C-alpha positions in Angstrom: 106.9 119.9 96.2 107.7 117.0 97.2 109.5 117.2 100.8 112.6 113.4 100.1 115.1 112.8 97.9 114.7 109.8 96.3 116.3 106.8 94.8 115.4 104.2 93.1 117.3 100.7 92.3 117.0 97.6 90.8 115.6 94.4 93.0 116.2 91.6 90.6 114.4 91.2 87.0 111.2 92.0 87.8 110.9 94.0 90.6 112.2 97.8 91.6 113.4 99.3 95.2 111.9 103.0 96.0 113.8 104.5 99.0 113.2 106.7 100.8 115.8 108.7 104.0 116.9 105.8 105.6 114.7 107.1 108.8 111.6 106.0 110.9 109.1 108.3 111.0 105.3 108.8 110.1 105.7 111.6 108.0 107.7 109.5 105.6 105.4 106.3 105.9 102.3 108.8 105.3 104.2 110.0 101.9 105.3 106.2 100.9 101.6 105.4 101.4 100.1 108.4 99.4 102.4 108.0 96.5 101.8 104.2 96.5 98.1 104.9 96.0 98.8 107.6 93.3 100.8 104.8 91.6 97.6 102.2 91.7 97.0 104.3 89.1 99.7 104.9 87.2 100.8 101.4 87.0 99.8 99.1 83.4 98.0 96.0 84.2 95.9 95.2 86.6 96.4 92.7 88.3 100.1 92.8 87.4 101.8 94.6 90.2 102.4 94.2 94.1 103.2 97.0 95.9 104.8 96.5 98.4 105.6 99.4 101.7 108.0 99.7 104.8 109.5 101.6 107.0 111.1 104.1 104.4 110.9 102.3 101.2 108.0 100.9 98.4 108.8 97.8 96.1 107.1 97.3 92.9 107.2 93.3 92.3 105.9 92.5 88.3 104.2 89.4 89.1 104.0 88.9 84.6 107.4 89.8 83.1 110.5 91.3 83.1 111.0 95.0 84.1 112.9 97.3 81.7 114.5 99.4 84.7 115.9 102.4 83.3 112.5 103.4 81.5 111.0 102.8 85.2 113.0 104.7 87.0 112.8 107.3 84.8 109.0 107.1 84.9 109.1 106.4 88.9 110.9 109.4 89.4 108.4 111.6 87.0 105.6 110.0 88.9 106.5 111.1 92.2 107.7 114.8 90.7 103.9 115.5 89.2 102.4 113.4 92.3 98.9 115.7 93.1 97.4 115.1 96.6 95.3 111.7 96.7 92.6 110.9 98.9 94.4 108.9 101.8 93.4 105.2 101.8 91.5 104.6 105.1 94.0 104.0 108.1 92.8 102.2 111.8 93.6 102.0 114.9 93.3 98.6 115.7 92.7 97.6 120.0 93.8 93.8 120.4 93.6 91.7 123.9 96.6 90.4 125.3 97.0 88.1 128.6 100.2 89.3 130.4 100.7 86.0 132.5 104.0 84.3 133.2 102.7 81.2 131.3 102.3 83.4 128.1 105.0 86.1 128.9 108.0 83.6 129.7 110.1 87.0 129.6 107.9 89.1 131.2 109.2 89.2 134.6 112.9 89.7 133.4 111.8 92.4 130.7 110.3 94.4 133.7 113.9 93.5 135.9 115.5 94.4 132.9 113.7 98.5 132.7 113.7 98.6 136.1 109.7 98.0 136.4 107.6 96.0 138.6 105.5 93.4 136.2 102.9 95.4 136.8 104.5 99.2 135.6 105.7 96.8 132.7 102.1 95.9 131.3 100.6 99.2 131.9 103.4 100.7 130.2 103.1 98.4 127.0 99.4 99.1 126.7 99.6 102.9 127.0 100.6 104.0 123.9 99.3 103.3 120.1 102.2 101.9 117.9 102.2 102.1 114.2 102.3 99.7 111.8 105.5 100.0 109.5 105.5 97.2 107.6 104.6 93.4 107.3 106.8 90.4 106.8 109.0 88.0 108.0 106.4 86.2 108.8 102.5 86.7 106.9 100.9 88.9 109.0 103.7 89.3 111.5 103.1 93.3 112.4 106.1 95.7 112.7 105.2 98.0 115.0 107.1 101.7 115.6 106.0 104.5 117.8 107.4 102.5 121.4 109.0 105.3 124.2 112.3 104.6 124.8 111.4 103.2 128.3 110.3 100.1 126.9 113.2 100.0 124.4 114.6 96.3 124.8 117.8 94.0 123.0 116.7 91.1 121.3 117.4 88.2 123.1 121.2 87.2 122.8 120.2 83.4 122.1 116.7 82.8 119.6 114.0 80.5 121.0 113.7 77.4 118.1 109.8 77.9 118.7 107.5 80.9 119.5 104.0 79.7 120.2 101.4 81.6 117.6 99.9 85.1 119.6 103.3 85.5 121.0 103.7 89.7 121.6 106.8 90.6 121.9 109.4 93.3 122.4 113.3 93.8 120.3 114.8 96.6 120.0 112.6 100.0 119.2 109.6 97.4 117.6 106.9 95.7 119.6 104.7 92.6 117.2 102.8 89.8 117.2 103.8 86.2 115.9 100.8 85.2 113.8 102.0 82.0 113.8 104.6 79.3 115.7 108.6 80.0 114.4 112.1 81.0 115.5 112.4 84.4 116.8 114.8 86.0 118.7 112.2 88.6 120.3 111.2 89.2 124.1 108.1 87.2 124.8 105.5 89.5 127.6 102.3 88.0 126.7 100.2 86.1 124.2 97.0 88.1 121.7 94.3 84.8 121.2 92.9 86.3 118.4 94.2 85.1 115.0 96.4 88.3 113.0 96.8 86.5 109.9 93.7 83.9 107.7 94.2 82.6 104.1 91.0 81.7 103.6 90.3 85.2 104.0 90.4 87.9 101.5 92.6 90.0 102.5 94.1 87.5 105.2 95.3 90.2 107.2 92.7 92.6 108.9 95.1 95.6 109.7 97.6 97.4 106.8 100.9 99.5 106.7 100.0 102.5 108.0 97.7 101.4 110.7 98.0 101.6 114.8 97.8 99.1 117.4 96.7 99.7 121.1 97.2 96.6 123.8 94.8 95.6 126.3 95.2 93.7 129.3 92.8 90.3 129.7 92.2 87.8 132.4 92.9 84.0 131.4 89.2 83.7 131.5 88.9 86.7 129.0 91.6 84.6 127.1 89.9 81.7 126.7 87.0 82.9 125.7 88.6 85.5 123.0 90.8 82.1 121.6 87.2 80.4 121.5 85.8 83.4 119.7 88.9 83.5 117.0 88.6 79.9 116.4 85.4 80.1 115.5 85.6 83.1 113.5 82.8 85.3 115.6 85.4 87.8 117.2 85.3 91.1 115.3 88.7 93.5 116.5 87.6 96.6 117.8 88.8 99.7 115.1 88.7 103.3 115.5 89.1 105.1 111.8 91.6 107.3 112.3 92.2 111.3 110.9 94.8 112.3 108.7 
């Protein structure tokens, strides 16, 4: 028996939105990812469907034609009820370097003061945890990382910046994340990751998937410069470890 009551809603003429309970829980995300994989066997037409899992939802987009919503809703609810155990897609723990210096962490000292930490204590706390990738969006490759401890929860900036540099590592609310490219943004910037997170020339363009985990480690300026060069020439290989489900 499936543990959650799901709802199916129209999302325009060519997409449907499947929603789980509005809670941030790894068990819910796991159920979404399992159903997402099960649907890969059920949805007709190779390459016709795009599937987008996130915190408590799964969006199905038909790239070829419109959707008969009532028929699709009936099928989806039936498939969810009959869903059998599937071999989960492999999930990885990625360990990524971050340079936490005032040059890259514009808000580092301010956030440390706000949370009653020294800068060194804030860095130690941020690098002490594994964060779950609950969604990828806003920008191509932007990872919404949940699972931060309450001691790191930080309100968004009252005034967003017009330009946040590529690679910036930020905190906002109950999340942390990396800006994969320069963009406006309202997160508190505490460091910078020198390796490219999204590369349109690669397949897939992002090496991280929803359901993976991220852990950060602190590097010096010299290490940052080296990793930056390695990333730019394409020889840097992020450290990864297969997770046990």
